[in-house]
N, C-alpha and C positions, 0 to 999 in steps of 0.2 A: 620268707618272701623270695626264696630262690627261684620260684616259678615265674617271677615277674621282673620286668625291666621298668625303671622309672623313666618317664618322659616329661618334657616340659609341656605346659598347657598348650603352647603354640604348635606343638607337634601332634596333637590329637587330630587325627584325620577322618573322624567319623562325624556325621551330622548329629547335633544334639536333638534336632527335630525327630530323626529316626530313632536315636538311642532312647530318648525319654518318651516321646509320644507314641511310638509304634512298638518298640522292643520292651519298654518298661524298665524300671530299676527297683532295686531294694534299698530302702533307707533303713539303716541299722545303727543302733546306739546301745549304750550300756548304762545301767543304773543299779547301784548296790550289788555289783557282781552278777547281775542278771542281764541278759541281752534280749532285745525285741527287735523285730523287723516288720516292715510293711512294704507292699508293692505300691509304686506310684507311677503315674503317667503325666503328671503336671510338674513343671519346674524348668530350669534353664541353666545355662552357663554363659558367662560374660565377664565384663570388666565393670567394677564399681569401686570408687574411692582409690583409684590407681592400683587395684588388686585384682587378681584373677579370682573370680567367685563362682559359686554355684548357689542357686536359690531353689528352695523347696517350699511347699505349702502343705500344712497338715490341719485337718479339722479337729475341733476340740474333743470329740468323742473317741478319737483314735488313741489306743493304748500306747502306741509308739510315741505320741506327743509327750507323755510323761518322761520317757527316756531321753528324748531330744532336749527337753527343758532342763533335765538334771545333768546333762553332760556338756563338756566344752567342745567335744568332737563327735562326728558321726561319719559313716561311710555311705557312699553311693556305689552300688554294685550293678554292673551291666553284664548280661549273659547271652550266650548263644540261644537261638530259638528253641533248641531241644529242651531247655529248662522252662519253657512257657507254662507248662502244667504246674510246676512247683511255684512259680511266681503267682499264678492265678490262685492257687491254694493259700499262699501266704498273704494274699490281698483280701481274701474272703473270710478268714478265720481270725478271731482275736486271740492274742497272746494272754489276755485276761482269763480266757476259758480253758486253754490247754497249752502245753509246750509245743507249739506248732512247728518250731524249727526242727525238733527231733523227729517229726513225722514226715520230713522230706529227706532226700538223700544228699542234702547240701552240708558242707563241712564248715563249721564256724572256726574262724581263726582270729588273730589280733595282729594289727600293726601297732606296736607300742601299746597304747591303751584303747585303741579304736577297733571294734569288731568289724570283720568283713567275711565274705564267703570265698573259699578257695576255688570254687568252680567258676567264679566270675572271670570274664575276659578282660574287663576293665574295672579297676577299683579307684574311686576318687576319695581321698581322705580330706575331710572338711573340718575347719575350725570356725565355730560360730562367731559372727561379728554383730548380728542384728536380728531382732525379732519384733514383729508388730502384728497385731490382730487386724484383719480387714474390718472396716466399719461401713455400714450402708451409706452413710453420707459421703464417703470417699469415692463411690462409684459414679462415674459420669454417665455411663451407659446403664441405666436402671434395669434394662431387660436382662442383664447378666445376673442380677439378684433373683428375679423371677425364675430364670432358667436353672441356675446353679445353687440357689440358696432358699428353697421354699420353706425350710425349717429355720432359717436365719442362723445356721451353724457355720458362720464364717471361718475361713481358714486363718491360721497364723502363718505369716510369711517369715521365713528364715533365710538370711543371707550369710553365707559362710565363705571364708577364704579357702581356696583350693591349696592345701598343703602339699599333696602329692597326687600324681596320676600314675598308676601302676598298670601296665599292660602285660597280659599273660604271654609268656614265651610260647611260640608255636613250633 
């Protein structure tokens, strides 16, 4: 972690709307000494239960869900735009079908037991606190179901405590 400085969550000076919604992130976890990752553009950062948290959502068919469910921790990695092609690839190919990480020029590393990518500008190490599947009866705006869940493959919401935020030295 020599290439990174740890900052407090309050010191993060980038917009989560930009980071997650426009720049995307990699959600990465480990299961049985194997790592999988997926690109995501839905999620957020905030405060819950008096803790700094990150929340992500994963559909049931995503292979990474098995890894998130099997692990206590995961990482959220944010990259410079020059890595957009790799993020697009990692979001469109399943780790079930191939070792997709090895087909990119990204370098897998670990912070303690949590995998992350060395090329990331920002790494958020997360410890799971909560998981719950979305249910159709919970939606107040039913149009969201029609628009986002025509196959009824509702996401699982994960809320995790932000254990560390690591920012790459420039």
